C-alpha positions, 0 to 999 in steps of 0.5 A, a space after each residue: 581228386 580226393 582232398 587231404 584232411 582236415 576239412 576247411 569248412 564248418 560241416 556241423 550244421 544245426 540238424 547235425 548238432 541236434 542229432 549229435 545230442 541224442 546219439 551221444 545219450 544213447 552211447 553213454 547209456 550204452 557205455 553204462 550197461 556194458 560195465 555192468 556185465 561181469 566179464 568183458 570177454 563175454 561181450 567181445 566174444 559174443 558181440 564181436 562175432 555177430 559184428 564179424 558175420 555182418 561186416 563180412 556179410 557186407 562183402 558177400 562173405 555169407 556164413 551162419 551163426 552155427 558155422 562161425 561158432 563151430 569154427 571157434 571150436 577148431 573141431 575135427 570135421 568141420 571146414 568153412 572158408 567163410 567162417 574162417 574169414 569171420 574168425 580173422 575179422 574177430 581176431 583183427 578187432 581183438 588185435 586193434 583193441 589191444 593196440 589202442 588200449 596201450 596208448 590211446 593212438 591209432 597209427 598207420 602201422 596199427 592200421 596195416 597190422 589190423 588189415 594184415 590180421 584180417 586178410 592174412 597177408 603183409 601186402 600193406 598199402 597198394 603199390 600197383 595201380 588199376 584199382 576201381 570200385 565197380 557196381 556189383 550188378 552192372 560192372 560200371 566203375 563207380 569210383 576211382 581211388 587214388 592210384 599212386 603209392 606216394 599219393 596213398 602214403 601222403 593221404 594216410 599220413 594226413 588221416 593218421 594226424 587227424 585221427 590222433 591229434 585233436 588240435 587239428 579239428 575241434 569237430 565232435 568225435 562222432 563227426 570225426 568218426 564219419 569223416 575218418 570213415 569217409 576218407 579211409 574208404 575213399 583213400 581205399 589204401 589196401 588191395 583187400 579188406 578196406 571195408 572191414 578195416 574201415 568198420 573196425 576203425 569206426 568202433 576203435 575210434 569211439 574207444 579211443 575217445 573214451 565214448 566206450 570202454 569196449 569195441 561193442 558198437 558195430 555199425 555193419 548191421 546198420 550199413 547192411 540195412 541201408 547199404 544202397 544209402 551207404 554207398 550213395 552218400 559216400 559218393 555224394 560227398 566225393 562228387 558234390 561235397 554233401 557232408 550233411 547227409 553223410 554225417 546224419 546217416 552215420 551219426 543216426 547209425 550210431 544212435 540206433 545201434 547203441 539203442 539196439 545193443 543196450 536192449 541185447 546186452 540187457 537181455 544177456 545180462 538177465 540170462 547171466 544172472 538167471 544161470 548164475 542163480 541156477 548154477 549156484 543153487 543147484 551144483 556143487 561144482 558152480 564157479 564164476 569161471 564156469 558161468 563166464 565160460 558158458 557166456 563167453 563161448 555160446 558153443 563150448 567144449 571140454 577143452 574149454 572147460 578144462 583150460 578155464 576151470 583148471 579141471 581134468 578132462 574127465 571132470 570137465 566132461 562130467 560138469 558139461 553132461 550134467 548141464 545137458 541132462 538138466 537142459 541148460 545146454 544142448 549136446 551135439 556131435 561133430 566128427 569125433 568130438 562133442 560140442 555143447 550149445 547155450 541155446 538160450 544165449 544163441 536164440 538172443 544173438 540170432 533174434 537181434 
C-alpha cells in the first residue's frame, strides 16, 4: 500500500549529499546562461518543443521535428495526430508555468488544469477502479496504483502539502523533486497523461524553488536513454523502500541534462548574435522583433512576421524571401502556403 507523505526516515545519505553538490552547481550555471538569452520565449518555444517530443516518445507517441514545427504553423494540408499531442504538451507546460508564476504554488487544481490541457478532457482524478501498470512486452501487471477515489484524493492532498509547505520537510529541493515525482507516478491519479504531467511537475517545481527562472531543464531525454532503469528504480522504492538509488538516478539526471542544456543554449546564443550582426549590417529592415521571430519559431511563416513586426503581408513576404535569397532561411511549400526554416537553428536542436 502506498504511504502518504511526508517520509519519516532520513533518506539523504552521504552518496546523495555528495551528488547534490555537483548537481546544484550545474543547475546554477544553467540558470545563469538562460538569463543571457535576450527573449525568454525563444527558449520556452525551442527547448519546450524538444521536451514535448521526448516526453511524448516515452509514452510511445512518436513524431519528427519536422512534424512538430509544421503543426505549430497550422498550415492547410498538414495533419499529424502525434504532432498535435506534442503541441498539447507544450501548451500544458506553458499553462503550468503561467499558473506557478503568479504565486509560486502548485495546487491540485493546477495539476488537474495541466493534465486537462494535455489530454483535452476534464475527467479529473480517477473515479473508476481497474487501472494497472503493465509490462508493455509481456502484458504482466507490474504495479497496481490506489484504486479508490477517496484514497487518491487523500494522497494527492498530502502531496499538495508536501509540494507547497517547506515546514513539512527540510530535504534538499532536488531530493524533494525526486520524491514528488515518485509519489505522483505511484498515485497515478489520472486515467491518462500521468507520465507527461509528472514530468511537467518536475521542472515547474525547480522554478518554484528559484533554482531556475524558466522551465528549461527537461528530464525526458535522460529518462528515454535510461528507460529500463527509470521504471526499475521506481518499482524498487515501492517494493523495498530503496530511496538511495532512485534519488541518485534523478539527481544525476538533473546534473547531466543541465550540462547538456548549457552547451545547447551556448550554441543557440552564438547563433543569435551571428544572425543579429548579419541582419543589422546587411538589411535595412533589421529589428530585434525580427530576430526574436526567427529564433522563437524555427519554422516561421508570413503571418508570424506580420503579427510580430506589425507590417503588411506583402512587406512580411518581402522580408522573408530576401532572407531566403541570401541563405539565412530555407523556403518550403505546403498545400497553398509557404513556410520558412531557420536551418542552422534546427540543426542545433536536432543534433543535441
